[in-house]
DRENDO-1510 file (C-alpha; in Angstrom, 1 decimal, always signed):
<recs>
REC; n; res; u; v; w
REC; 1; MET; -145.2; +191.0; -56.9 .
REC; 2; SER; -145.2; +188.4; -54.2 .
REC; 3; VAL; -145.9; +184.7; -54.0 .
REC; 4; SER; -145.6; +183.2; -57.5 .
REC; 5; GLY; -146.9; +186.2; -59.3 .
REC; 6; ILE; -149.6; +187.3; -57.0 .
REC; 7; PRO; -149.6; +191.1; -56.7 .
REC; 8; SER; -148.8; +192.2; -53.1 .
REC; 9; SER; -151.9; +194.3; -53.1 .
REC; 10; SER; -154.0; +191.1; -53.2 .
REC; 11; PHE; -152.8; +190.2; -49.7 .
REC; 12; PRO; -155.3; +191.4; -47.1 .
REC; 13; ALA; -153.9; +193.5; -44.2 .
REC; 14; HIS; -154.6; +190.8; -41.6 .
REC; 15; ALA; -153.9; +187.1; -41.2 .
REC; 16; HIS; -154.7; +185.1; -38.1 .
REC; 17; PRO; -151.8; +183.8; -36.0 .
REC; 18; TYR; -151.5; +180.4; -34.5 .
REC; 19; ASP; -152.1; +181.1; -30.8 .
REC; 20; ARG; -150.5; +178.0; -29.3 .
REC; 21; ILE; -147.2; +176.8; -30.7 .
REC; 22; ALA; -145.2; +173.7; -29.8 .
REC; 23; VAL; -141.4; +173.8; -30.3 .
REC; 24; ILE; -139.9; +170.3; -30.6 .
REC; 25; GLY; -136.3; +170.5; -29.7 .
REC; 26; ALA; -134.6; +172.5; -27.0 .
REC; 27; GLY; -131.2; +173.3; -28.4 .
REC; 28; SER; -130.1; +176.9; -29.0 .
REC; 29; TRP; -132.1; +177.5; -32.2 .
REC; 30; GLY; -135.2; +175.8; -30.7 .
REC; 31; THR; -134.9; +178.0; -27.7 .
REC; 32; ALA; -134.5; +181.1; -30.0 .
REC; 33; LEU; -137.6; +180.3; -32.0 .
REC; 34; ALA; -139.6; +179.7; -28.9 .
REC; 35; THR; -138.4; +183.1; -27.7 .
REC; 36; VAL; -139.5; +184.7; -31.0 .
REC; 37; ALA; -142.9; +183.1; -30.8 .
REC; 38; ARG; -143.4; +184.2; -27.2 .
REC; 39; ARG; -142.3; +187.7; -27.8 .
REC; 40; ALA; -144.9; +187.8; -30.6 .
REC; 41; GLY; -147.6; +187.0; -28.0 .
REC; 42; ARG; -148.0; +183.2; -28.5 .
REC; 43; GLU; -148.4; +180.5; -25.9 .
REC; 44; VAL; -145.3; +178.4; -26.4 .
REC; 45; THR; -144.4; +174.9; -25.1 .
REC; 46; VAL; -140.9; +173.6; -25.7 .
REC; 47; TRP; -140.2; +169.9; -25.7 .
REC; 48; GLY; -136.8; +168.5; -24.9 .
REC; 49; ARG; -135.3; +165.3; -23.5 .
REC; 50; ASP; -133.3; +166.8; -20.6 .
REC; 51; ALA; -135.5; +167.3; -17.5 .
REC; 52; ALA; -133.1; +169.8; -15.8 .
REC; 53; THR; -133.0; +172.0; -18.9 .
REC; 54; MET; -136.8; +172.0; -19.3 .
REC; 55; SER; -137.2; +172.9; -15.6 .
REC; 56; ALA; -134.7; +175.8; -16.0 .
REC; 57; LEU; -136.5; +177.0; -19.1 .
REC; 58; SER; -139.8; +177.2; -17.2 .
REC; 59; GLU; -138.7; +178.4; -13.8 .
REC; 60; GLN; -135.3; +180.2; -14.2 .
REC; 61; ARG; -136.0; +181.6; -17.8 .
REC; 62; GLU; -132.7; +180.2; -19.0 .
REC; 63; ASN; -131.4; +177.3; -21.1 .
REC; 64; PRO; -128.2; +176.6; -19.1 .
REC; 65; ARG; -127.1; +173.9; -21.5 .
REC; 66; TYR; -127.2; +175.8; -24.8 .
REC; 67; LEU; -127.6; +179.5; -24.0 .
REC; 68; PRO; -126.1; +179.9; -20.5 .
REC; 69; GLY; -126.6; +183.3; -18.9 .
REC; 70; VAL; -129.1; +184.5; -21.5 .
REC; 71; GLU; -132.4; +185.6; -20.1 .
REC; 72; LEU; -135.5; +184.3; -21.8 .
REC; 73; PRO; -138.9; +185.9; -21.9 .
REC; 74; PRO; -141.5; +185.0; -19.2 .
REC; 75; GLY; -144.1; +182.5; -19.9 .
REC; 76; LEU; -142.2; +179.8; -21.8 .
REC; 77; LYS; -143.1; +176.3; -20.7 .
REC; 78; GLY; -140.7; +173.4; -21.0 .
REC; 79; THR; -141.7; +169.7; -20.8 .
REC; 80; THR; -140.2; +166.3; -21.5 .
REC; 81; ASP; -143.6; +164.9; -22.3 .
REC; 82; ILE; -144.2; +165.1; -26.0 .
REC; 83; ALA; -147.9; +164.4; -25.6 .
REC; 84; GLU; -148.2; +167.4; -23.3 .
REC; 85; ALA; -146.3; +169.7; -25.8 .
REC; 86; LEU; -148.5; +168.7; -28.7 .
REC; 87; GLY; -151.8; +168.1; -27.1 .
REC; 88; SER; -153.4; +171.5; -27.6 .
REC; 89; CYS; -151.1; +173.1; -30.1 .
REC; 90; ARG; -152.2; +174.9; -33.2 .
REC; 91; ALA; -148.8; +174.7; -35.0 .
REC; 92; VAL; -145.5; +173.0; -34.6 .
REC; 93; MET; -141.9; +174.0; -35.2 .
REC; 94; ILE; -139.5; +171.0; -35.3 .
REC; 95; VAL; -135.9; +172.1; -34.4 .
REC; 96; THR; -134.0; +168.8; -33.8 .
REC; 97; PRO; -130.8; +167.7; -35.6 .
REC; 98; SER; -131.5; +166.5; -39.1 .
REC; 99; LYS; -130.3; +162.9; -38.4 .
REC; 100; THR; -133.0; +162.5; -35.6 .
REC; 101; LEU; -135.9; +164.1; -37.5 .
REC; 102; ARG; -137.5; +160.9; -38.7 .
REC; 103; ASN; -137.5; +159.3; -35.3 .
REC; 104; VAL; -138.9; +162.5; -33.7 .
REC; 105; CYS; -141.7; +162.6; -36.2 .
REC; 106; ARG; -142.6; +159.0; -35.3 .
REC; 107; GLN; -142.8; +160.0; -31.7 .
REC; 108; MET; -145.1; +162.9; -32.5 .
REC; 109; ARG; -147.5; +160.9; -34.7 .
REC; 110; GLU; -150.1; +159.7; -32.2 .
REC; 111; HIS; -150.1; +163.0; -30.3 .
REC; 112; LEU; -150.4; +165.6; -33.1 .
REC; 113; PRO; -153.8; +167.2; -33.5 .
REC; 114; GLN; -155.4; +166.7; -36.9 .
REC; 115; ASP; -154.3; +169.0; -39.8 .
REC; 116; THR; -151.7; +170.8; -37.6 .
REC; 117; PRO; -149.1; +172.6; -39.8 .
REC; 118; ILE; -145.5; +171.7; -39.2 .
REC; 119; ALA; -142.5; +174.0; -39.9 .
REC; 120; ILE; -139.1; +172.2; -40.2 .
REC; 121; CYS; -136.5; +174.5; -38.7 .
REC; 122; ALA; -133.5; +172.2; -39.0 .
REC; 123; LYS; -131.2; +172.2; -42.0 .
REC; 124; GLY; -130.0; +169.3; -44.0 .
REC; 125; ILE; -130.8; +166.3; -46.3 .
REC; 126; GLU; -131.5; +162.9; -44.9 .
REC; 127; ALA; -128.7; +160.4; -45.4 .
REC; 128; LYS; -129.3; +157.4; -47.6 .
REC; 129; THR; -132.7; +158.5; -48.8 .
REC; 130; GLY; -131.6; +161.9; -50.1 .
REC; 131; TYR; -134.9; +163.3; -48.9 .
REC; 132; LEU; -135.3; +166.9; -48.0 .
REC; 133; LEU; -136.3; +167.2; -44.3 .
REC; 134; THR; -139.8; +168.4; -45.2 .
REC; 135; GLU; -140.2; +165.2; -47.3 .
REC; 136; VAL; -139.2; +163.1; -44.3 .
REC; 137; ALA; -141.8; +164.8; -42.1 .
REC; 138; ALA; -144.5; +164.6; -44.8 .
REC; 139; GLU; -143.8; +160.9; -45.1 .
REC; 140; GLU; -144.0; +160.2; -41.4 .
REC; 141; LEU; -146.8; +162.7; -40.7 .
REC; 142; PRO; -149.2; +162.4; -43.6 .
REC; 143; GLY; -152.1; +164.8; -43.7 .
REC; 144; HIS; -150.3; +167.7; -42.1 .
REC; 145; PRO; -149.1; +170.8; -44.1 .
REC; 146; VAL; -145.3; +170.8; -43.9 .
REC; 147; GLY; -143.0; +173.7; -44.7 .
REC; 148; ALA; -139.7; +175.2; -43.6 .
REC; 149; ILE; -138.3; +178.2; -41.7 .
REC; 150; SER; -134.8; +179.2; -42.6 .
REC; 151; GLY; -132.6; +182.3; -42.8 .
REC; 152; PRO; -129.4; +184.1; -41.6 .
REC; 153; THR; -130.0; +183.5; -37.9 .
REC; 154; PHE; -127.5; +183.0; -35.1 .
REC; 155; ALA; -129.5; +181.7; -32.1 .
REC; 156; LYS; -127.9; +183.9; -29.4 .
REC; 157; GLU; -128.3; +187.1; -31.4 .
REC; 158; THR; -132.0; +186.3; -32.0 .
REC; 159; VAL; -132.6; +185.7; -28.3 .
REC; 160; LEU; -130.8; +188.9; -27.4 .
REC; 161; GLY; -133.2; +190.8; -29.5 .
REC; 162; TYR; -131.0; +191.8; -32.5 .
REC; 163; PRO; -133.3; +192.5; -35.5 .
REC; 164; THR; -133.5; +189.3; -37.5 .
REC; 165; ALA; -135.2; +188.1; -40.7 .
REC; 166; ALA; -136.1; +184.7; -42.0 .
REC; 167; THR; -138.1; +183.0; -44.7 .
REC; 168; VAL; -141.2; +180.9; -44.1 .
REC; 169; ALA; -141.9; +178.5; -46.9 .
REC; 170; PHE; -144.9; +176.2; -47.5 .
REC; 171; PRO; -146.4; +174.7; -50.6 .
REC; 172; PHE; -149.3; +176.9; -51.9 .
REC; 173; THR; -152.5; +175.1; -52.9 .
REC; 174; TYR; -154.9; +176.7; -55.3 .
REC; 175; LYS; -157.0; +177.8; -52.3 .
REC; 176; ASN; -153.9; +179.3; -50.7 .
REC; 177; ARG; -153.3; +181.4; -53.8 .
REC; 178; LEU; -156.9; +182.7; -53.8 .
REC; 179; GLU; -156.8; +183.4; -50.0 .
REC; 180; PRO; -153.0; +183.7; -49.2 .
REC; 181; GLN; -153.7; +185.2; -45.8 .
REC; 182; ASP; -155.0; +181.8; -44.7 .
REC; 183; SER; -152.0; +179.8; -46.0 .
REC; 184; PRO; -149.8; +178.1; -43.4 .
REC; 185; ALA; -146.9; +180.3; -44.6 .
REC; 186; ALA; -148.7; +183.5; -44.0 .
REC; 187; ARG; -150.1; +182.4; -40.6 .
REC; 188; PHE; -146.7; +181.2; -39.4 .
REC; 189; ALA; -145.2; +184.5; -40.5 .
REC; 190; ILE; -147.8; +186.5; -38.6 .
REC; 191; SER; -147.4; +184.2; -35.6 .
REC; 192; LEU; -143.6; +185.0; -35.3 .
REC; 193; SER; -143.7; +188.7; -36.3 .
REC; 194; SER; -142.5; +191.3; -33.9 .
REC; 195; GLU; -140.5; +194.5; -34.0 .
REC; 196; LEU; -137.4; +192.3; -33.6 .
REC; 197; PHE; -138.2; +189.4; -36.0 .
REC; 198; ARG; -139.3; +189.9; -39.6 .
REC; 199; PRO; -140.4; +186.9; -41.7 .
REC; 200; TYR; -140.8; +186.7; -45.4 .
REC; 201; ILE; -143.2; +184.3; -47.2 .
REC; 202; SER; -142.2; +181.8; -49.9 .
REC; 203; ASP; -143.8; +178.9; -51.8 .
REC; 204; ASP; -140.5; +177.5; -52.8 .
REC; 205; VAL; -139.8; +174.9; -50.1 .
REC; 206; VAL; -137.2; +173.1; -52.2 .
REC; 207; GLY; -135.1; +176.3; -52.8 .
REC; 208; VAL; -135.3; +177.3; -49.1 .
REC; 209; GLU; -134.2; +173.8; -47.9 .
REC; 210; ILE; -131.4; +173.4; -50.3 .
REC; 211; GLY; -130.0; +176.8; -49.3 .
REC; 212; GLY; -130.0; +175.7; -45.7 .
REC; 213; ALA; -128.4; +172.3; -46.3 .
REC; 214; VAL; -125.6; +173.3; -48.7 .
REC; 215; LYS; -124.5; +176.5; -47.0 .
REC; 216; ASN; -123.3; +174.5; -44.0 .
REC; 217; VAL; -120.9; +172.6; -46.2 .
REC; 218; ILE; -119.7; +175.8; -48.0 .
REC; 219; ALA; -119.1; +177.3; -44.5 .
REC; 220; ILE; -116.8; +174.5; -43.6 .
REC; 221; ALA; -114.8; +175.1; -46.9 .
REC; 222; CYS; -114.5; +178.8; -46.0 .
REC; 223; GLY; -113.3; +177.9; -42.5 .
REC; 224; MET; -110.7; +175.4; -43.9 .
REC; 225; MET; -109.2; +178.1; -46.1 .
REC; 226; MET; -109.2; +180.7; -43.4 .
REC; 227; GLY; -107.6; +178.3; -41.0 .
REC; 228; ALA; -105.0; +177.4; -43.6 .
REC; 229; GLY; -103.9; +181.0; -43.8 .
REC; 230; PHE; -105.8; +182.4; -46.7 .
REC; 231; ALA; -107.9; +185.6; -46.6 .
REC; 232; GLU; -110.9; +187.5; -47.9 .
REC; 233; ASN; -110.3; +186.9; -51.7 .
REC; 234; THR; -110.5; +183.2; -51.1 .
REC; 235; ARG; -113.6; +183.4; -48.8 .
REC; 236; ALA; -115.5; +185.7; -51.3 .
REC; 237; ALA; -114.7; +183.3; -54.1 .
REC; 238; LEU; -116.0; +180.3; -52.1 .
REC; 239; ILE; -119.2; +182.1; -51.1 .
REC; 240; ALA; -119.9; +183.2; -54.7 .
REC; 241; ARG; -119.2; +179.8; -56.3 .
REC; 242; GLY; -120.8; +178.0; -53.4 .
REC; 243; MET; -124.0; +179.9; -54.0 .
REC; 244; ASP; -123.8; +178.7; -57.6 .
REC; 245; GLU; -123.7; +175.1; -56.4 .
REC; 246; MET; -126.7; +175.8; -54.2 .
REC; 247; LYS; -128.6; +177.3; -57.2 .
REC; 248; THR; -127.7; +174.4; -59.4 .
REC; 249; LEU; -128.9; +171.7; -57.0 .
REC; 250; ALA; -132.1; +173.6; -56.1 .
REC; 251; GLU; -133.0; +174.1; -59.8 .
REC; 252; VAL; -132.5; +170.4; -60.7 .
REC; 253; LEU; -134.7; +169.4; -57.8 .
REC; 254; GLY; -137.5; +171.8; -58.8 .
REC; 255; GLY; -136.6; +174.9; -56.8 .
REC; 256; ARG; -136.0; +178.4; -58.1 .
REC; 257; ARG; -132.5; +180.0; -58.5 .
REC; 258; GLU; -134.1; +183.3; -57.3 .
REC; 259; THR; -134.8; +181.7; -53.9 .
REC; 260; VAL; -131.2; +181.0; -53.4 .
REC; 261; THR; -130.4; +184.7; -53.7 .
REC; 262; GLY; -132.7; +185.5; -50.8 .
REC; 263; LEU; -132.5; +185.2; -47.0 .
REC; 264; SER; -132.5; +181.4; -46.9 .
REC; 265; GLY; -129.7; +181.2; -49.5 .
REC; 266; ALA; -127.3; +184.1; -49.9 .
REC; 267; GLY; -128.2; +185.6; -46.6 .
REC; 268; ASP; -127.7; +182.4; -44.6 .
REC; 269; LEU; -124.6; +181.5; -46.6 .
REC; 270; THR; -123.0; +184.9; -46.0 .
REC; 271; LEU; -123.6; +184.8; -42.3 .
REC; 272; THR; -122.4; +181.3; -41.8 .
REC; 273; CYS; -119.3; +181.9; -43.8 .
REC; 274; SER; -118.4; +185.1; -42.0 .
REC; 275; SER; -118.1; +184.2; -38.3 .
REC; 276; GLU; -116.6; +181.4; -36.1 .
REC; 277; THR; -119.9; +181.7; -34.1 .
REC; 278; SER; -121.0; +179.2; -36.8 .
REC; 279; ARG; -119.9; +175.7; -35.7 .
REC; 280; ASN; -119.5; +174.8; -39.4 .
REC; 281; MET; -117.1; +177.7; -40.0 .
REC; 282; SER; -115.3; +177.0; -36.7 .
REC; 283; LEU; -114.8; +173.3; -37.6 .
REC; 284; GLY; -113.3; +174.3; -40.9 .
REC; 285; VAL; -110.9; +176.8; -39.3 .
REC; 286; GLN; -109.7; +174.2; -36.8 .
REC; 287; LEU; -109.1; +171.6; -39.5 .
REC; 288; GLY; -107.4; +174.2; -41.7 .
REC; 289; ARG; -105.0; +174.9; -38.8 .
REC; 290; GLY; -104.0; +171.3; -38.8 .
REC; 291; LEU; -106.0; +169.9; -35.9 .
REC; 292; ASP; -107.2; +166.3; -36.2 .
REC; 293; ARG; -111.0; +166.1; -36.1 .
REC; 294; SER; -110.9; +164.5; -32.6 .
REC; 295; GLU; -109.0; +167.5; -31.3 .
REC; 296; CYS; -111.5; +170.1; -32.6 .
REC; 297; PHE; -113.7; +171.9; -30.1 .
REC; 298; GLU; -111.3; +170.9; -27.3 .
REC; 299; GLY; -112.2; +167.3; -27.8 .
REC; 300; LYS; -115.9; +167.8; -27.1 .
REC; 301; ASN; -118.5; +165.9; -29.0 .
REC; 302; VAL; -120.0; +168.8; -30.9 .
REC; 303; VAL; -122.5; +168.1; -33.6 .
REC; 304; VAL; -121.7; +170.0; -36.8 .
REC; 305; GLU; -124.6; +169.8; -39.3 .
REC; 306; GLY; -122.3; +170.5; -42.3 .
REC; 307; GLU; -120.2; +167.5; -41.5 .
REC; 308; VAL; -123.3; +165.3; -41.7 .
REC; 309; ASN; -124.7; +167.3; -44.6 .
REC; 310; ALA; -121.5; +166.8; -46.7 .
REC; 311; ILE; -122.3; +163.1; -47.0 .
REC; 312; SER; -126.0; +163.5; -47.8 .
REC; 313; VAL; -125.5; +166.4; -50.2 .
REC; 314; ILE; -122.8; +164.6; -52.2 .
REC; 315; ASP; -124.8; +161.4; -52.2 .
REC; 316; LEU; -127.8; +163.2; -53.6 .
REC; 317; ALA; -125.8; +165.1; -56.2 .
REC; 318; ALA; -124.2; +161.9; -57.4 .
REC; 319; ARG; -127.6; +160.2; -57.8 .
REC; 320; ILE; -129.0; +163.1; -59.9 .
REC; 321; GLY; -125.8; +163.8; -61.9 .
REC; 322; VAL; -125.0; +167.2; -60.5 .
REC; 323; SER; -121.4; +168.4; -60.0 .
REC; 324; LEU; -120.7; +170.3; -56.7 .
REC; 325; PRO; -116.9; +170.8; -56.7 .
REC; 326; ILE; -116.7; +172.7; -53.4 .
REC; 327; CYS; -119.0; +170.3; -51.5 .
REC; 328; GLU; -117.0; +167.4; -53.0 .
REC; 329; SER; -113.8; +168.9; -51.7 .
REC; 330; VAL; -115.2; +169.3; -48.2 .
REC; 331; HIS; -116.5; +165.7; -48.3 .
REC; 332; ALA; -113.1; +164.4; -49.4 .
REC; 333; VAL; -111.3; +166.0; -46.5 .
REC; 334; LEU; -113.9; +165.1; -43.9 .
REC; 335; HIS; -114.9; +161.6; -44.9 .
REC; 336; ARG; -112.1; +160.3; -47.2 .
REC; 337; ASP; -109.0; +161.5; -45.4 .
REC; 338; ALA; -107.9; +163.6; -48.3 .
REC; 339; ASP; -105.1; +166.1; -47.7 .
REC; 340; LEU; -106.7; +169.4; -47.1 .
REC; 341; LYS; -104.3; +171.7; -48.9 .
REC; 342; GLN; -103.9; +169.4; -51.9 .
REC; 343; THR; -107.6; +169.0; -52.2 .
REC; 344; PHE; -108.1; +172.8; -52.4 .
REC; 345; ARG; -105.2; +173.1; -54.8 .
REC; 346; ASP; -107.0; +170.6; -57.0 .
REC; 347; LEU; -110.2; +172.6; -56.7 .
REC; 348; TRP; -108.5; +175.8; -57.8 .
REC; 349; SER; -106.8; +174.1; -60.8 .
REC; 350; ARG; -109.9; +172.5; -62.2 .
REC; 351; PRO; -110.7; +173.2; -65.9 .
REC; 352; ILE; -111.6; +176.9; -66.4 .
REC; 353; GLU; -115.3; +177.4; -66.9 .
REC; 354; SER; -117.5; +180.3; -68.0 .
REC; 355; GLU; -119.8; +182.7; -66.2 .
REC; 356; PRO; -122.5; +182.6; -67.4 .
REC; 357; LYS; -122.8; +178.9; -68.1 .
REC; 358; ALA; -124.6; +179.6; -71.4 .
REC; 359; LEU; -121.1; +180.2; -73.0 .
REC; 360; GLU; -120.3; +176.5; -72.4 .
REC; 361; ILE; -116.6; +177.0; -72.4 .
REC; 362; SER; -114.2; +174.6; -70.6 .
REC; 363; LEU; -110.4; +175.1; -70.8 .
REC; 364; ASN; -107.7; +173.0; -69.3 .
REC; 365; HIS; -106.1; +174.9; -66.4 .
REC; 366; PRO; -102.3; +175.2; -66.9 .
REC; 367; PHE; -101.6; +174.0; -63.3 .
REC; 368; GLY; -104.3; +171.2; -63.4 .
REC; 369; GLN; -104.3; +167.7; -64.7 .
REC; 370; THR; -104.8; +167.7; -68.5 .
REC; 371; THR; -108.2; +166.3; -69.3 .
REC; 372; GLY; -108.2; +166.7; -73.1 .
REC; 373; PRO; -105.9; +165.7; -76.0 .
REC; 374; ALA; -102.3; +166.9; -75.8 .
REC; 375; GLU; -101.4; +169.9; -77.9 .
</recs>
């Protein structure tokens, strides 16, 4: 079976790729996705704000700011003119930080060809509104199909040509279900496919986006515990219970728990929680070792998506009445000056719960605060 019960045999052997793709955002992952599309044979134009970086991308086949020393494929074109990037494109991948997405979409609006599909390749939830990033783009760019691309992907490894897989998720209309090869998800997947990059197709945009947003926060938690001197038992527990938090939030918002066990959920979570190559994991490790936030990354102003996501994820969870204990612990340390070790002691001594949840058991932990009547 494949998309929502459609037998895989109903998928025709061929789908038509988007021949010209604009990549909006020239950071490490934007550069990696541009590389993926170019290796797959597409014409690719990358938009970024820094003229020197865009010139190096086009002429020296390098992104010296985000991927120094890594050779890019020939034929990539960089520009600081968003109208030039979008003017003749057939599809767009937006790869800007989550907090800038709404403003970037507004800049794109007057230059985007009609009906052009848009894939959001950033991960997060918009602060204050609680919108998923695809919802932000759909609000700012009405009339365009909007989906997401997400998965266990370190940018440098992708550019270096290590085999990589990701999920391409778009809503499926009735027509898409009858002719799935013409859906934006299928066409994006074909557009990016090569012997080095393998996409999978999904119609669960909510599940894919929640996985990408929450895993960053869980990775900070794993890093905090590793930095504080704990080891693999702790990390494995945080990954497993963190995935449950992802499933719970996705399901309440209309996504599927199954999606969270796939590439964009369990796959991405495992990768991000396993290596300090992840800025989220790295931040957690540094904080766990006792560094002040201002001292992390040698004092450099490094954007860590999970730090921002911790606020928006907890705000959203509070509004819809969902408990996310690990995310709440990270939020408390990052944004409420809570003591890191005490916060995680409190996390471990919460009332004992059941797996599966259907048992509906809750017991006071002997080392936690008593929440029920005294015996």
